[in-house]
N, C-alpha and C positions, 0 to 999 in steps of 0.2 A: 787668470787675471780678470777681475770684474770690470765691467764697463765703467767709463768715467762718470756716467750718470745713467739714470734709468731709461726705459723706452721712451718716456716723454722727453721732449727737448728741454734744455735748461732755459730759465728766463732770459730774455734779451739783455745782454750786457749793455747795449746802447740805451735801453730803457733804465737799467739800474744805475748807470753812470749819470743819466739825466736826472733821476730822482735824487741821487747823492750829490750832484754837482761836483764831481771829482775834479779837484783843483790841480792844475799843473804847478810845477815849481816856478819861482820868479824867472822870467825869461828875458833874453836880450832882444835887441832889434834884429830883424831878419838878416842873416849873414849874406853878404854879397859873394857872388862867384868870383874866384880868384882869376879865372881865365875868361876872357871876353866871350868866346863862342858859347852859345847856350846849348841846351839839349839838342842833339843832332837829329831832328826830324820826329814825326809823329808815330813811328812804328812801334814804340813802347809807351806805356802810360805809367805815370807816377800820380796816383789818385789819393787825395786827402779829404777826409771828412772834417768840417769845421763846426764843432758844437757851439751852441750859443753861450756856453758858460766858460769857454777858455780864452781864445784870442779875440782881440778886436780885429776887424778886417785888415787894418793897416799893418798889423803884426804878422800877417800870413806870409810865409816865405815863397811868394809867387814864382820867383826865378828858379825854384828847385822842383816844381811840380808841373804837371800837364793838365790836371783836372781838379776842380774844387767842388765838393758837395756841401752846400750850406744846410746844416742840420738844425732844425727841421720844422716843417709844418705837419699837422696831423690830418689824416683822411678820416672823415666821419662816416657813419653807417649809411647815410644817404648819398655819399660821394662828394659832399662839400668839403672845403678845407677850413680848418680852424687853427688858432695860434699863429695867424699870418704875420704878426709883428716880428716873429723870429726871422722871417724872410724879408718883409718889406723894410725893416729897419736896417738891413745890411746889404740888400741886393744891389742897390745902385753903386755903392762903393766896391762891392765884390766884382761886379761886371766891369766897372771902370778900371780898377787896378789889375784885375785878371786879364782883360783883353789887352791892356798895355804890355803885359808880359807874355802874351800868346797862350793864356790858360783858358780852358773851357770851364764855364761856371754852370753848375747844376743846382736846381732846387731839389732838396731831399724831402720826400713825402713818406711819413712813417705811420704805421699802425701795428700794434703788438697784441691786440686782443682778438682771440679767435672768433668769437661771435660777431664782432664788428667786421672782421675780414670776410666772414661768410656773407654778411649783408652787402658789403661792397662788391665782392667778386661774383657773387651769385645773382646779381641783378644787373641786367643790361642797362637799365636807366641810371642806376647808381654809378656804373662804370662810365657811362657817357657824361654824367655830371662831373665826375672826377677828371676825366680827360679835358673837358671844357675849362674847368677851373685851373688846371695845371697850365694849359695853353695860354689862358688869360694872363697868369702871373709871369710866364716866361716872356711873352711878347711885351708886357708892360715895361720890363727892365732890359730887354735885349739879351736875355740869358740863353745858354746854349743847349739846355736839355734838362732832363729830370732823372733823379735817382730814386727808385722805388725800394723802400726798406720795409717790407711786410714780413713779419716774423710770427710764426705760429700758424702758418697756412695749413689747412687740413687737406688730406688727400683728395677729398671730393671737389676741391677747387683747383685741381691741377690744370684742367683744360681752360678754366676761366682765367687763370693767371696768364696763360698764353694769349688769350683773347684780349686782356687788358693791354699787354705789350703791343699787340698788333694794332689796337685802336689808338694807342698813343702815337705810334709811328704814322698811321694813316692821317692823324690830325696835324702832322708836320711840326711836332714839338722839338725836333732835333734829336740830339743824343738821348737814348734811353738806356740806362744801366740799372742793374738789379743787385741788391744785397742778397746773397744766397748763402745757405748754411754749409758749415764744414761737414756735417753729417746729416743726410736727409732722413731723419728718423721716421717720418710719416709718409714717405714716398709721394710728396706733394709737388716735387720740382722736376719738370721735364727739361733737364739740362740741355739736351741737344736742340730742341725746338726753341727754347728761350734764347739760347746763344745765337741761333740762326736769325731770330726775329729782332733781337736787341743789338745794342752796340757793345755790350760787355757784361760779364757776370763778375761782380766783386764778391769773391768768396770770403766770408767772415772766418778767417783762419785763426781762431782763438777760442778760449774757454774749453779747451780739451780737458783741462782740470779747472772746474768752476768753483766759485766762492762757497757754494754749499756742499762741496765734496771734500775729499782728502787732498792734501798738498801735492803739487806736481807741476810740471812745465805747462805754461799757458798755451804755447804753440810748438809742441815738440816736432822737430824735423823728422826724427825716426824714433822707434821704440827701444832699440838696442837690446831687446830681450828683457828689459826691465819694466817698461810701461805698457799700457794697453796698445793694441795695434792701430788704433785710430790716431793718425799723425798727419802732418801736412803732406807728406809723400803719399800716404793712403788717400787723402782727400783729392789731391790733384789727379791721381790715377783713377779714382772713382769718376770724376768729371770726364776724363778722357775716355774711359771705357763706356760711359753713357753716350758718347758722341759729341761732346762739347769740344770744338777745335781750340787749340792752344792759344791762337791769336785773340780769342774772345775771353780768355780767362785772365782776370786781374786778381792776384793773390793778396788779400787783405791781411795785414800783420798787426799785432798789438804793440802799442807804445805804452803798455802798462803791465803790471803783474799783480800778484796777490800776496798778502801776508796772512798766514793761518795761525791761530793758537794751536799748539801741539803738545802732546805728552812728552816727546823726546825731540828736541830741535835738531839733533844730528842723525836722526833715523830717516833713511831714504830707501824706498818709499815710506813716508810717514803717515801718521794718523791724526786727523784734525780733532780737536776738542770743541770746536765752535766754528762759526762762519768766518770767512776771510774778509778782509777789507782790501780795496784796490790801492795800488801804489804806482805812480807814473815813472816813465823813463827818466824824466828830469829830476825826480826826487831820489833816484838811486845812482846818480852820476858819481857820487863819492861813497858808494856803499862799502862798508867795512866787512872784512871776513868773507869776501867773495869766493865762491867755489864754482867749479865747472862740472856739469853733468854731461859726460861724453856720450851717454846713450841717446840723449835727446838734443844735444848741442844747446844747452840752456844754462844760464847762471842762476845761482841761488846762494842764500846765506842763512845760517842759523842765528837766532836771537835769543833773548831771555824768554823762554816759553813760547817762542814763535819760530816759524820757518817761512822765508820769503823766496818766492820764485818770480823772476822778473825778466826784463829784456834790456840788454845793453848793446853797445856798438858792435861787439863781436857777434852776438847772436842775431841781431837784425841784419847786419851785412852778410853773414853766412846764408841766411834765408833768401835775401834779395839776389845774391849771386846765384844761388841754386835755382831760383825761380826764373830768372832772366837768361842766364848763361848756360844752364844745364837743361832745364825743362823747356826753354824757349817760349815762355808764357808771354801773353800780350802786355802784361804790366804787373805792377805791384801797387799796393796802397796801404794806408794806415788809418787805424782807429787809435788815436785821433790827433789831429793837428793841435798843437799847444802842449800836449803831453811831453813832447821832446824838448820843450823850453828853448827852441831855436838854437840848439847846440851846434856850433859851427862844425865840429868834428863829424857829427851825425850827417849833416847835409853835404859836407864835403865827400863823405864816403858814398852817399846815395848818388851824387853827381858822377863820381868816378865809375860806378857800376853802370849807370844809365849811358854814359858816354861809351863805355866798352861795348855795351849791347848795341848801341847805334853804329859803332864801327863795324861790328859783325854784320849788321844789316846793310852796310854800304854797298854800292853797286860795284860790279867788276866788268871787264870786257868792254863791249861797245858803249855801255852807259858811262863807264869811267872815261872813255875817250871823249864823249860828249862833254863831260865835266871839264876836261882839259881844254876844250875849244870854246868854252864860254857858257856852258849850261849850268855851271855850278855857282857858288856864292863867291863874293869878292875876296873872301879870306881863304879860299881854297878848300872850304869844308865839303864834306861828302854830300851827295845828292841821293835820296832814296831811289831804289831801283824800280823800274816799271813793273817788275813782278810783285813788288811789295805794294805799290800804289795803284797800278792800273787795274788789278783784279779786285781790289778791295778799297775803293776810294773813300769809303765811309771812315776809314781810319784817320783821315785828315780833316774830317768834318765837312767835306764838300758833297754835293749832290750829283756829281758827274757820273755817267754810266761807266761800266768797265771798258777795257780795251784801250787803244792808243789815245783817243781824245780824253778819256777819263784820266789816263796817266798824266797827260800834259796839264790838265786842270788841277789834279792832285799835287803835281810838282810845284805849280805856281802857288797853291795854297800853302804848301810846306815852306817854300822860300819866303813867303810873306810872314808866316808865323815866326820863322827863324829871325827875320829882320826885326820883328816887333820885340823879340826876346833878347836882343842884343843890348847890352848896357852902353850908355853913351861914353 
């Protein structure tokens, strides 16, 4: 079976969607949670990218996510930031509404040109300028951190990418998360060290079949002996084998698919006769002729001279449950908010899986006894265990050291966030 694309990485879908301004379907107001208690603690993350061409900030379903990356400003060759209006025009509202719901708000910084990335990463002065510019923007709006979305990094910049993360953390910018590839074609990503130095790796778990190739599942869970061996399962195993701990892995999933022109719409695997166009989750809610590919756990449908592979509630929920409940990953996330059209069924399913994951993370034994004697929340909700929060207080966004004092401060932060996320 041929590779899904050549040795060179495919073009950034983030960049392609930005150029095309991929439009979501008409969307409803953000759906409210049916049950008053919010997501139970910070042990898992529900991470969403907010492109500048989809939702207004007021339409973001804050009560259903833990982290929001405002996409995006551009990093220039000298380390300065450009296209700042995409951040400054939305940051105040994003922070105000996000913090009211207990959501961390990140500035997303992008660069997709290899030569420009060489200039930034290969120069200590350019990195310093970038770190300073990021810190200035975050402090101006009270945001919680930065998401670095650098795609096309060359192998020669592997160590410098680690240096950038260390320099951002040393500058006190807060959370540092990275958009990282599903397949590291160029051996540019030191997963283990980046996971250790950052607060999370957002795996871009999509484009396994890209718009310029033949039709197939965008984010196959498995290959089933039908597809290429590069799948979400392969990717997560690759990160784990490289030394990235599961609690630092955020599996990014697509809320879009592709429609290819094909010679035979019913032929699977098929052959494309041209380039695919993107189609969003919201645009396929009423898809006719849906079929299910058991090999990859993906929906698709034939059209008139076309074949569409997309994501629906079953496929997304299957992947989220696998990531959080089977692989025990630190979180999941989506490219991109808006594409799901604020579908209530979608967010209800996401809430249910997150709550199930939180219940599995709940304390037992002595910690549970403490809950019964008043250490818990007034509604009797679960309190994160000391093993979850004491050893890794950064998961709650606090700066406390490890051990018992760190656990107490982390617990206080968790309880405050839970209270903020409660609906009146």
